[in-house]
Backbone as JSON, one array per atom type, in Angstrom:
{
  "sequence": "XXXXXXXXXXXXXXXXXXXXXXXXXXXXXXXXXXXXXXXXXXXXXXXXXX",
  "N": [[2.69, -4.88, 0.21], [2.38, -6.5, -2.93], [-0.43, -6.57, -5.36], [-0.6, -8.13, -7.16], [0.51, -10.41, -7.01], [0.39, -13.29, -4.9], [0.33, -14.93, -1.92], [1.01, -16.75, 0.98], [1.39, -18.79, 4.18], [3.2, -21.33, 5.84], [4.64, -23.86, 7.69], [5.62, -25.84, 6.5], [8.96, -27.13, 4.65], [9.92, -26.99, 1.38], [8.22, -28.17, 0.29], [6.71, -26.4, -1.45], [8.13, -24.45, -2.59], [8.75, -26.45, -4.64], [6.44, -26.49, -5.72], [6.21, -24.08, -7.52], [6.38, -21.88, -6.13], [8.04, -19.1, -4.5], [10.51, -18.46, -1.76], [9.91, -15.61, 0.28], [10.75, -14.78, 3.27], [10.83, -15.83, 6.84], [8.27, -14.57, 8.75], [6.39, -13.03, 11.2], [4.16, -14.85, 13.5], [0.77, -15.01, 14.5], [1.0, -15.48, 17.42], [3.49, -14.78, 17.92], [5.64, -16.78, 16.93], [7.74, -17.81, 14.45], [7.19, -18.27, 11.25], [7.23, -19.37, 7.94], [7.16, -17.67, 4.84], [5.93, -17.43, 1.37], [5.59, -16.48, -1.59], [4.01, -15.76, -4.64], [2.75, -15.0, -8.28], [0.41, -13.85, -9.28], [-2.1, -15.6, -11.21], [-4.18, -14.61, -13.79], [-7.09, -14.57, -15.24], [-8.77, -13.23, -18.11], [-11.38, -13.73, -20.45], [-11.62, -13.06, -23.7], [-13.64, -10.84, -25.87], [-15.41, -10.85, -24.02]],
  "CA": [[2.52, -6.04, -0.64], [1.61, -6.11, -4.5], [-1.85, -7.09, -5.45], [-0.44, -9.06, -7.97], [0.58, -11.88, -6.07], [-0.43, -14.31, -3.6], [1.37, -14.75, -0.81], [0.93, -17.88, 2.29], [1.85, -18.91, 5.34], [3.18, -22.54, 6.45], [5.7, -23.94, 8.39], [6.43, -26.9, 5.08], [9.43, -26.96, 3.69], [10.45, -28.07, 0.64], [6.66, -28.63, -0.5], [5.96, -25.08, -2.01], [9.15, -24.48, -3.82], [8.46, -27.56, -6.13], [4.87, -26.02, -6.6], [6.55, -22.86, -8.3], [6.22, -20.63, -4.79], [9.12, -18.28, -4.01], [10.82, -18.12, -0.83], [10.4, -14.73, 0.74], [11.37, -14.59, 4.47], [10.33, -15.85, 8.32], [7.11, -13.82, 9.28], [5.74, -13.41, 12.74], [2.28, -15.65, 13.78], [0.03, -13.99, 16.09], [1.57, -16.04, 18.74], [4.97, -14.11, 18.18], [6.81, -17.48, 16.63], [8.43, -17.61, 13.08], [6.77, -19.2, 10.08], [8.18, -19.4, 6.4], [6.42, -16.88, 4.26], [5.96, -17.7, 0.04], [4.67, -15.39, -2.82], [3.53, -16.49, -6.17], [2.3, -14.69, -9.44], [-1.68, -14.25, -9.74], [-2.9, -15.83, -12.71], [-5.41, -13.47, -14.05], [-7.46, -14.76, -17.01], [-10.06, -13.09, -19.27], [-12.37, -14.16, -21.57], [-12.24, -12.67, -25.09], [-14.67, -10.81, -26.59], [-17.01, -10.6, -23.05]],
  "C": [[1.92, -5.74, -2.2], [1.23, -7.04, -4.69], [-1.82, -8.01, -6.32], [0.28, -10.27, -8.22], [0.16, -12.53, -5.24], [0.37, -14.54, -2.66], [0.24, -15.96, 0.52], [2.01, -17.83, 3.12], [2.11, -20.24, 5.49], [4.61, -22.75, 6.85], [6.17, -25.43, 7.52], [7.57, -26.6, 4.78], [10.26, -27.73, 2.9], [9.38, -27.93, -0.17], [6.61, -27.42, -1.64], [6.98, -24.52, -3.16], [8.74, -25.44, -5.29], [7.26, -27.27, -7.08], [4.78, -24.66, -7.48], [6.26, -21.37, -7.31], [7.56, -20.15, -4.8], [9.39, -17.98, -2.86], [10.73, -16.63, -0.23], [11.0, -14.23, 2.11], [10.38, -15.41, 5.65], [9.27, -14.17, 8.32], [6.9, -14.25, 10.79], [4.19, -14.18, 12.44], [2.03, -14.26, 14.81], [0.45, -14.16, 17.19], [3.22, -15.75, 19.19], [5.99, -15.28, 17.43], [7.09, -17.42, 15.23], [7.48, -18.26, 12.27], [7.1, -18.7, 8.96], [6.8, -18.38, 5.98], [6.97, -17.37, 2.63], [5.41, -16.94, -0.69], [4.91, -15.82, -3.89], [2.99, -15.03, -6.76], [1.19, -14.73, -9.19], [-1.44, -14.61, -10.93], [-4.11, -14.98, -12.68], [-6.09, -14.28, -15.75], [-8.8, -13.83, -17.5], [-10.05, -13.64, -20.46], [-12.01, -12.87, -22.93], [-13.37, -12.0, -25.75], [-16.12, -10.58, -25.59], [-17.1, -9.64, -22.0]]
}
Protein backbone atom coordinates (compact mmCIF):
# COMPACT_ATOMS: atom_id res chain seq x y z
CA UNK A 1 0.00 0.00 0.00
CA UNK A 2 1.05 3.55 -0.71
CA UNK A 3 2.40 5.56 2.28
CA UNK A 4 0.85 8.81 1.03
CA UNK A 5 -2.64 7.42 1.63
CA UNK A 6 -4.67 6.66 4.73
CA UNK A 7 -6.76 3.51 4.94
CA UNK A 8 -9.62 2.48 7.19
CA UNK A 9 -11.95 -0.46 7.52
CA UNK A 10 -15.59 -0.12 8.50
CA UNK A 11 -18.97 -1.75 8.11
CA UNK A 12 -20.63 1.62 7.43
CA UNK A 13 -21.96 2.09 3.89
CA UNK A 14 -22.33 5.56 2.38
CA UNK A 15 -20.90 7.66 5.21
CA UNK A 16 -17.20 7.78 4.33
CA UNK A 17 -17.91 8.36 0.63
CA UNK A 18 -19.62 11.61 1.68
CA UNK A 19 -16.46 12.57 3.60
CA UNK A 20 -14.16 12.17 0.59
CA UNK A 21 -12.96 8.60 1.19
CA UNK A 22 -12.76 6.24 -1.79
CA UNK A 23 -14.15 2.71 -1.58
CA UNK A 24 -11.26 0.32 -2.34
CA UNK A 25 -12.98 -3.03 -1.88
CA UNK A 26 -13.68 -5.70 0.68
CA UNK A 27 -11.01 -7.30 2.85
CA UNK A 28 -11.17 -10.00 5.50
CA UNK A 29 -11.36 -9.18 9.19
CA UNK A 30 -9.33 -11.18 11.68
CA UNK A 31 -12.28 -13.54 12.14
CA UNK A 32 -12.42 -14.08 8.35
CA UNK A 33 -15.57 -12.05 7.69
CA UNK A 34 -15.66 -9.36 4.99
CA UNK A 35 -15.37 -5.66 5.83
CA UNK A 36 -15.18 -2.56 3.64
CA UNK A 37 -11.79 -0.89 2.97
CA UNK A 38 -11.57 2.84 2.21
CA UNK A 39 -8.64 5.03 1.22
CA UNK A 40 -7.97 8.77 1.18
CA UNK A 41 -5.00 10.95 0.33
CA UNK A 42 -2.95 11.96 3.37
CA UNK A 43 -2.64 15.68 3.93
CA UNK A 44 0.92 16.68 4.61
CA UNK A 45 1.52 20.11 6.13
CA UNK A 46 4.90 21.86 6.22
CA UNK A 47 5.44 25.19 7.85
CA UNK A 48 7.48 27.47 5.63
CA UNK A 49 10.80 28.73 7.01
CA UNK A 50 11.14 26.27 9.91
